[in-house]
Kinemage of the C-alpha trace (Angstrom):
@kinemage 1
@onewidth
@group {chain A} dominant
@subgroup {mainchain}
@vectorlist {calphas} color= white
{ca met a 1} P 24.696 -24.785 -21.551
{ca thr a 2} L 23.275 -28.298 -21.170
{ca phe a 3} L 21.650 -29.736 -24.304
{ca thr a 4} L 18.380 -31.643 -23.952
{ca tyr a 5} L 16.082 -33.061 -26.596
{ca gln a 6} L 13.087 -31.449 -24.899
{ca asp a 7} L 14.675 -28.016 -25.239
{ca leu a 8} L 15.440 -28.703 -28.913
{ca ile a 9} L 11.806 -29.450 -29.777
{ca ser a 10} L 10.137 -27.100 -27.282
{ca arg a 11} L 9.216 -24.520 -29.933
{ca asn a 12} L 7.366 -27.155 -31.967
{ca arg a 13} L 4.470 -26.839 -29.529
{ca gly a 14} L 1.123 -26.045 -31.094
{ca tyr a 15} L 2.215 -27.490 -34.431
{ca ile a 16} L 3.217 -31.012 -33.411
{ca asp a 17} L 1.361 -32.849 -30.627
{ca ser a 18} L 3.212 -34.860 -27.994
{ca asp a 19} L 2.233 -38.259 -29.432
{ca thr a 20} L 3.495 -37.345 -32.900
{ca gln a 21} L 6.674 -35.866 -31.428
{ca arg a 22} L 7.287 -39.154 -29.622
{ca lys a 23} L 6.877 -41.033 -32.918
{ca ile a 24} L 9.285 -38.602 -34.598
{ca ala a 25} L 11.886 -39.211 -31.897
{ca gln a 26} L 11.596 -42.995 -32.260
{ca thr a 27} L 11.455 -43.251 -36.062
{ca arg a 28} L 14.615 -44.512 -37.778
{ca val a 29} L 15.113 -42.496 -40.947
{ca leu a 30} L 17.057 -43.509 -44.038
{ca ile a 31} L 18.506 -40.687 -46.128
{ca ala a 32} L 19.270 -42.392 -49.440
{ca gly a 33} L 21.452 -39.911 -51.281
{ca cys a 34} L 23.089 -37.217 -49.167
{ca gly a 35} L 23.268 -34.425 -51.732
{ca ile a 36} L 19.926 -32.652 -51.525
{ca gly a 37} L 19.203 -35.292 -48.913
{ca ser a 38} L 21.520 -33.295 -46.671
{ca gln a 39} L 18.932 -30.500 -46.614
{ca val a 40} L 16.220 -33.036 -45.770
{ca ala a 41} L 18.403 -34.317 -42.938
{ca glu a 42} L 18.854 -30.796 -41.543
{ca ala a 43} L 15.112 -30.094 -41.538
{ca ala a 44} L 14.437 -33.539 -40.074
{ca val a 45} L 16.875 -33.242 -37.173
{ca arg a 46} L 15.659 -29.733 -36.340
{ca ile a 47} L 12.055 -30.947 -36.092
{ca gly a 48} L 13.099 -33.795 -33.798
{ca phe a 49} L 14.075 -36.864 -35.820
{ca gln a 50} L 17.159 -38.263 -34.141
{ca arg a 51} L 17.822 -41.743 -35.553
{ca phe a 52} L 19.442 -41.680 -38.982
{ca ile a 53} L 21.051 -43.975 -41.539
{ca leu a 54} L 22.971 -42.038 -44.190
{ca val a 55} L 23.865 -43.706 -47.491
{ca asp a 56} L 25.959 -42.079 -50.213
{ca gly a 57} L 29.166 -42.902 -52.064
{ca asp a 58} L 30.265 -39.371 -53.003
{ca arg a 59} L 32.451 -36.675 -51.489
{ca val a 60} L 31.634 -33.023 -50.882
{ca glu a 61} L 32.630 -30.792 -53.801
{ca val a 62} L 32.661 -27.009 -54.105
{ca his a 63} L 29.749 -26.992 -56.573
{ca asn a 64} L 27.599 -28.761 -53.945
{ca leu a 65} L 27.768 -25.760 -51.634
{ca asn a 66} L 25.233 -23.692 -53.578
{ca arg a 67} L 22.389 -25.899 -52.302
{ca gln a 68} L 23.516 -28.674 -49.948
{ca phe a 69} L 23.996 -28.678 -46.149
{ca phe a 70} L 27.802 -28.654 -46.232
{ca phe a 71} L 30.533 -26.078 -45.712
{ca ala a 72} L 33.732 -25.053 -47.497
{ca ala a 73} L 35.893 -26.664 -44.802
{ca gln a 74} L 34.205 -30.013 -45.574
{ca val a 75} L 35.110 -30.093 -49.277
{ca gly a 76} L 36.832 -33.401 -49.994
{ca gln a 77} L 35.197 -35.226 -47.087
{ca asp a 78} L 32.829 -38.151 -47.595
{ca lys a 79} L 29.290 -36.762 -47.696
{ca val a 80} L 28.009 -39.247 -45.137
{ca ala a 81} L 30.757 -38.308 -42.657
{ca ala a 82} L 30.309 -34.571 -43.205
{ca leu a 83} L 26.533 -34.803 -42.886
{ca arg a 84} L 26.820 -36.854 -39.715
{ca glu a 85} L 29.042 -34.127 -38.263
{ca asn a 86} L 26.501 -31.439 -39.165
{ca ile a 87} L 23.568 -33.408 -37.736
{ca met a 88} L 25.467 -33.929 -34.476
{ca arg a 89} L 26.174 -30.206 -34.243
{ca ile a 90} L 22.394 -29.665 -34.079
{ca asn a 91} L 21.576 -32.655 -31.856
{ca pro a 92} L 24.630 -34.104 -30.079
{ca ser a 93} L 22.532 -37.011 -28.810
{ca ala a 94} L 21.408 -38.136 -32.280
{ca glu a 95} L 22.162 -41.692 -33.433
{ca val a 96} L 23.705 -41.524 -36.906
{ca glu a 97} L 24.901 -44.561 -38.857
{ca thr a 98} L 26.886 -43.879 -42.034
{ca arg a 99} L 27.406 -46.072 -45.068
{ca lys a 100} L 29.820 -44.783 -47.704
{ca glu a 101} L 28.413 -46.675 -50.660
{ca leu a 102} L 25.926 -46.297 -53.453
{ca leu a 103} L 22.609 -48.035 -52.957
{ca thr a 104} L 22.330 -51.028 -55.314
{ca thr a 105} L 20.294 -54.176 -55.875
{ca ala a 106} L 22.969 -56.014 -53.857
{ca asn a 107} L 22.717 -53.945 -50.654
{ca ala a 108} L 19.221 -52.387 -50.791
{ca ala a 109} L 17.467 -55.149 -48.823
{ca glu a 110} L 19.914 -54.937 -45.908
{ca ile a 111} L 19.904 -51.143 -45.789
{ca val a 112} L 16.109 -50.796 -45.938
{ca lys a 113} L 15.609 -53.511 -43.317
{ca gly a 114} L 16.855 -51.310 -40.482
{ca thr a 115} L 14.618 -48.324 -41.258
{ca asp a 116} L 11.074 -47.106 -40.616
{ca leu a 117} L 10.895 -44.138 -43.005
{ca ile a 118} L 12.846 -43.578 -46.221
{ca phe a 119} L 13.689 -40.311 -47.925
{ca asp a 120} L 14.659 -41.056 -51.518
{ca thr a 121} L 16.970 -38.274 -52.656
{ca ile a 122} L 19.229 -40.435 -54.817
{ca asp a 123} L 20.815 -38.654 -57.772
{ca phe a 124} L 18.263 -38.885 -60.569
{ca leu a 125} L 20.923 -40.298 -62.936
{ca asp a 126} L 21.080 -43.516 -60.872
{ca leu a 127} L 17.972 -45.291 -62.138
{ca asn a 128} L 19.097 -48.735 -60.947
{ca gly a 129} L 19.682 -47.489 -57.400
{ca ile a 130} L 16.324 -45.722 -57.278
{ca val a 131} L 14.411 -48.783 -58.497
{ca ala a 132} L 16.274 -51.048 -56.050
{ca leu a 133} L 15.349 -48.715 -53.175
{ca his a 134} L 11.687 -48.515 -54.180
{ca asp a 135} L 11.475 -52.289 -54.726
{ca gln a 136} L 12.761 -52.979 -51.220
{ca ala a 137} L 10.635 -50.275 -49.590
{ca his a 138} L 7.588 -51.857 -51.206
{ca cys a 139} L 8.636 -55.422 -50.366
{ca gln a 140} L 9.390 -54.580 -46.721
{ca lys a 141} L 6.339 -52.301 -46.383
{ca lys a 142} L 8.269 -49.169 -45.443
{ca ile a 143} L 7.104 -45.585 -45.937
{ca leu a 144} L 9.019 -43.922 -48.781
{ca val a 145} L 9.003 -40.218 -49.642
{ca ser a 146} L 10.707 -39.369 -52.939
{ca ser a 147} L 11.509 -35.836 -54.040
{ca phe a 148} L 13.675 -33.724 -56.303
{ca ser a 149} L 14.158 -30.019 -56.842
{ca val a 150} L 12.763 -28.273 -59.920
{ca gly a 151} L 14.324 -24.826 -60.162
{ca phe a 152} L 12.642 -22.530 -57.640
{ca gly a 153} L 10.479 -25.357 -56.373
{ca ala a 154} L 10.214 -29.071 -55.747
{ca ala a 155} L 8.295 -32.222 -56.620
{ca val a 156} L 7.407 -34.885 -54.052
{ca ile a 157} L 5.618 -38.219 -54.116
{ca cys a 158} L 4.790 -40.387 -51.098
{ca phe a 159} L 4.374 -44.166 -51.099
{ca pro a 160} L 3.006 -45.742 -47.906
{ca pro a 161} L 2.894 -49.544 -47.553
{ca asp a 162} L 0.248 -51.134 -49.785
{ca ser a 163} L -0.869 -54.527 -51.067
{ca arg a 164} L 0.338 -54.198 -54.654
{ca asp a 165} L 2.710 -56.834 -56.028
{ca his a 166} L 5.231 -54.299 -57.349
{ca ala a 167} L 6.498 -50.819 -56.613
{ca trp a 168} L 4.755 -47.852 -58.223
{ca ile a 169} L 8.089 -46.519 -59.530
{ca arg a 170} L 8.191 -49.286 -62.143
{ca glu a 171} L 4.869 -48.221 -63.641
{ca ile a 172} L 5.711 -44.533 -63.401
{ca phe a 173} L 8.907 -45.091 -65.394
{ca gly a 174} L 7.394 -47.669 -67.750
{ca leu a 175} L 9.724 -50.449 -66.552
{ca pro a 176} L 9.165 -54.206 -66.265
{ca leu a 177} L 6.970 -54.788 -63.207
{ca lys a 178} L 9.340 -57.436 -61.863
{ca gly a 179} L 13.028 -58.314 -62.050
{ca asp a 180} L 15.967 -56.649 -63.773
{ca ile a 181} L 15.251 -53.358 -65.534
{ca gly a 182} L 17.895 -54.197 -68.122
{ca ser a 183} L 19.405 -51.340 -70.110
{ca ala a 184} L 16.560 -48.907 -69.488
{ca ser a 185} L 17.689 -45.347 -70.153
{ca tyr a 186} L 17.347 -43.012 -67.170
{ca ser a 187} L 17.350 -40.097 -69.606
{ca asp a 188} L 14.316 -41.428 -71.486
{ca arg a 189} L 12.422 -42.298 -68.317
{ca tyr a 190} L 13.015 -38.955 -66.623
{ca gln a 191} L 12.281 -37.015 -69.773
{ca lys a 192} L 8.822 -38.631 -69.857
{ca leu a 193} L 8.353 -37.800 -66.168
{ca phe a 194} L 9.191 -34.133 -66.712
{ca thr a 195} L 6.852 -34.063 -69.710
{ca ala a 196} L 4.038 -35.375 -67.503
{ca leu a 197} L 4.779 -32.624 -64.952
{ca ala a 198} L 5.203 -29.871 -67.546
{ca ser a 199} L 1.997 -27.989 -66.740
{ca gly a 200} L 3.118 -27.505 -63.131
{ca leu a 201} L 6.691 -26.492 -63.876
{ca asp a 202} L 8.148 -23.085 -64.573
{ca pro a 203} L 9.240 -22.712 -68.234
{ca ser a 204} L 12.818 -22.137 -67.068
{ca val a 205} L 12.882 -25.651 -65.586
{ca leu a 206} L 11.688 -27.194 -68.841
{ca gly a 207} L 14.363 -25.301 -70.764
{ca val a 208} L 17.156 -26.363 -68.415
{ca met a 209} L 16.085 -30.003 -68.344
{ca gln a 210} L 15.659 -30.248 -72.114
{ca lys a 211} L 19.286 -29.176 -72.454
{ca val a 212} L 20.363 -31.701 -69.804
{ca phe a 213} L 18.535 -34.563 -71.533
{ca ser a 214} L 19.984 -33.536 -74.889
{ca glu a 215} L 23.538 -33.585 -73.542
{ca ile a 216} L 22.974 -36.959 -71.853
{ca ala a 217} L 21.659 -38.354 -75.145
{ca asp a 218} L 24.916 -37.170 -76.777
{ca gly a 219} L 26.873 -39.242 -74.266
{ca his a 220} L 27.964 -36.464 -71.904
{ca ala a 221} L 27.650 -36.683 -68.131
{ca cys a 222} L 25.489 -33.706 -67.294
{ca pro a 223} L 24.376 -33.182 -63.701
{ca ala a 224} L 21.192 -31.112 -63.666
{ca pro a 225} L 21.565 -27.492 -62.467
{ca gln a 226} L 19.950 -26.940 -59.071
{ca ile a 227} L 19.608 -23.988 -56.713
{ca ala a 228} L 19.210 -23.469 -52.976
{ca pro a 229} L 15.499 -22.478 -52.899
{ca gly a 230} L 14.621 -25.718 -54.693
{ca ala a 231} L 16.711 -27.770 -52.281
{ca his a 232} L 15.087 -26.078 -49.290
{ca ala a 233} L 11.655 -26.681 -50.852
{ca val a 234} L 12.503 -30.390 -51.144
{ca ala a 235} L 13.414 -30.486 -47.455
{ca ala a 236} L 10.291 -28.597 -46.387
{ca ile a 237} L 7.901 -30.817 -48.357
{ca cys a 238} L 9.610 -34.091 -47.432
{ca val a 239} L 9.664 -33.423 -43.701
{ca thr a 240} L 6.132 -32.000 -43.666
{ca thr a 241} L 4.959 -35.142 -45.485
{ca ala a 242} L 6.667 -37.340 -42.896
{ca val a 243} L 5.079 -35.447 -40.006
{ca arg a 244} L 1.625 -35.663 -41.585
{ca leu a 245} L 2.030 -39.413 -42.034
{ca leu a 246} L 3.095 -39.918 -38.424
{ca glu a 247} L 0.124 -37.822 -37.296
{ca gly a 248} L -2.178 -40.095 -39.289
{ca asn a 249} L -3.515 -37.177 -41.310
{ca met a 250} L -4.683 -37.304 -44.912
{ca leu a 251} L -2.365 -36.259 -47.715
{ca thr a 252} L -1.949 -36.872 -51.426
{ca leu a 253} L -0.285 -40.235 -52.101
{ca gly a 254} L 1.471 -41.843 -55.062
{ca pro a 255} L 1.090 -42.239 -57.936
{ca gln a 256} L 0.004 -38.574 -57.678
{ca met a 257} L 2.966 -36.206 -57.413
{ca ile a 258} L 2.816 -32.807 -55.725
{ca val a 259} L 4.664 -29.983 -57.488
{ca leu a 260} L 5.519 -26.721 -55.734
{ca asn a 261} L 6.389 -23.799 -58.029
{ca leu a 262} L 7.503 -20.899 -55.857
{ca leu a 263} L 7.755 -18.503 -58.824
{ca glu a 264} L 4.098 -19.129 -59.654
{ca thr a 265} L 3.103 -18.812 -55.980
{ca leu a 266} L 4.724 -15.380 -55.807
{ca gln a 267} L 2.536 -14.224 -58.697
{ca asn a 268} L -0.708 -15.426 -57.140
{ca pro a 269} L -3.131 -12.840 -55.712
{ca gly a 270} L -2.226 -12.007 -52.150
{ca phe a 271} L -4.311 -10.844 -49.196
{ca ala a 272} L -5.184 -7.151 -49.214
{ca leu a 273} L -3.986 -5.859 -45.850
{ca val a 274} L -4.833 -2.225 -46.667
{ca leu a 275} L -7.733 -1.056 -48.832
{ca pro a 276} L -6.780 0.846 -52.016
{ca ala a 277} L -6.717 4.635 -51.503
{ca thr a 278} L -9.827 5.173 -53.700
{ca lys a 279} L -11.891 2.873 -51.493
{ca leu a 280} L -10.583 4.533 -48.344
{ca arg a 281} L -11.754 7.958 -49.594
{ca ser a 282} L -15.220 6.695 -50.549
{ca ala a 283} L -15.634 5.056 -47.167
């Protein structure tokens, strides 16, 4: 069977207009952090994005497989190389540049320069890398969509280009508005963020994260537990946000953060498709 891009995106019809699909095809996307970012990449390539820059310094490990777009045969491979392989299996004509390195203040400007749209899925323990990415996205006026999973759900915040003199992330984390962030504790900053989001989070998330922050404060490396539905929710929200932006449609922008709690959604009143039996008899 011959692969064509038009066949790949043909079932998008009715949901994505031709002008937006053209923009999607032309947009160069940076995936900064290819852990949960791997799920974002999968959703992005399936909807038609085909120009990628992948940045990550880690390798695939077995514990990644519960939520990331990798396979057992790829354990031990560099994440950027494995993700490139998986993207190309979906779209063999995709253009995928890989950079096996962590994003830092030293390389952020160069990496961001070649992109149009940034998905920030850097490990939340890397505060310096996240701030460097946001600083450069702001400086170079690039769209940045930042997201992380929260149990059975996700949180996302979108920063389009604006005229401010510093990136929103510095205010959100209570950091100096310019220059080096010094010895700022990622644990303290993220703990305050989760406290601000508490009303929208499932209690199980708050319990898990309190334990994580406590162990970090004790000096232990403690990657936060994450599960597949949360990772898929991150991908769904990030890619939907990107499509809405390219369409020119309204959506909630930073510093407001959108939180999706799937457990709460499943407890919301549904649509009655059949009338209760008592009402049927009275009718």
